[in-house]
N, C-alpha and C positions, 0 to 999 in steps of 0.2 A: 504494499499500499504506499502510495506517494504521500509525502507530507502536504499538510494544508496549504494551498496556494497563499504566497504572502502579498502583500501591497506594499510596493515601495512608494514612500511618502517623503515629499520635501521637509526636511527638518525643521523649516521656518514655519510650516503650517501647524508643527506640532509644539510650537512656542519656543523652540531653540533660537537664541540671538546670533544668528549666522548670516543675516542679510549684510549687504555691502555698508549699510549705515549702522550696523550693530544691533538692529532691531529684529523682529520676528513678524509673522503674520498669522499668529495663533487662530486657528479655526476651532470653535466650539461645537461644531456640528456633531450630533450624537453618533453618526456612523464612525467617526473617528474612534470614539470610546467603545463601540461595539466591535470594531475591528480589533482594537487593543486587546479586549477581553477574549477574542478568539484566537489571539496570538499571531495575528497576520501583519501587523505594522513593522515596516523596516524603513527606519529614518536615514536619509542621506542628504547632504549638501554637496552637489557636484562642485561648486566653486571652492569650497574649504577642502574637499577631498583632493582637488587639483592643485593645491598648495597657496591658495590666495588667503590673505590675512583678513581679520575681522577687527576694525572696520577696513574697508577698501574703497577706492574710487570707484564710482558707478561705471558700468561697461554696457557697450550696446554693439550690436552686429552690424558691420558695415559690408556692402556689397551682396548682400542675400540673407538667407536664414541659416539655421544649423546645418541643413542638408549641404548647403554652398560651402560652409566652413569645413565639413568633412571632405568636400570635393577639392578644397584649396583655392576657392575663388571668392572667399569671403573671409573676413578676419574679425575678431573680437577685440574691441579697442577700448580703453578708458577714457574718460573725459578729459584727462590730462595728456592723452595721445599714446599711452603705453599700449602696445599689442600684448594682449593677455591670452591669444588663441591657444598657445600650448597648455596653459593651465586649464582652460575650459575644455579641451580635447581629453586631457589626462583625468579630469573629473568626470567626464562622461563615461570614459572606459572603466573608471572605478564604479560607477553607478551601475553599469551593465554587469560587471563581475559580481557585485553584490546581489543585484537582482538574480542572477542565475544560481548563485550559491543558496539563497534563501527561497528558491521557487517562486519568484515574483513573476507573474504573467501579465500584471498591469501595475500602473503607477498613478498616483495623484501628485501632480506637481504644481509649483506655484505659476499661475498665470502671468503672461507678459514678460517673464524672466529670460534674459539671454541665454540662460542654461535651460530653464525648465519650462518656458512657455509652449503650450501645445496647440495653440490656435494662431496666435500672433505675438509679435515682439516689437520692441521700439526700433525704429529705422535707421538708428546710428547717427542721427544729426543731433542728439541730445535736446531736441526741441519739443519732446512729448508726443511724436507722431507714430502712431502704431501701424503696422503692416501686417498682412497674413503671412504666416510662416512659424516655424518651430525653433526652439532655442537649441543649442547644441546637444545637450543631454537628452532632450525630448526626441530630437531627430534620431540619435543613435540607438535609443531604446526601441523606438518604433521600427526602425530598420531591421532591428533583431527580432521583432514579433512580439514586443512588449506593448501593449495598448497603454496609451497615455491620456489621462483626463486631467483636469484642473480642479481647483478648490470649489468652482461654481458647478460642477458636473457630478456632484457626489451621489446623487440618486441613480444616474446613468452608469456610474462606476459600480455601484453596488448591484445593480441589475447584471452588469457583465460579469462581476465576481461570482455572483450566484450561478451564472450559466457554466461557470467552469468547473462547479462542483457537483 
């Protein structure tokens, strides 16, 4: 019998102070508590796992989304102009290894993040403009067959999770 499918979750959504500004995005949605009670939650912050400090300069993807980063045609750049693409790639690799090790076939990641965004990310201009696309970790996880949701899609995520068991 295989282990219960895990749910990879952005650590910031669980209240861990790992965001670029040293804050978090704690979600008090009851599904997180339910999944925790079932032993499913696997916390990760791809940016910290990739070696970035807390706090850190805000970063955005220039030249495309996470898929383009993996293809080498886009880069993740901080507001200060530092190229942090390698840290984002390393963090995404860590997230995928962790997901595989813990039998996670889905993830709930922070919306709009340059790592974790699953539907849209900021456009790289630091002007607050969103574009369709995925962050570096979200793109990597989905390419590996792990379904990615955000914190606003928890009911759909739970339906998907229940379809796996």
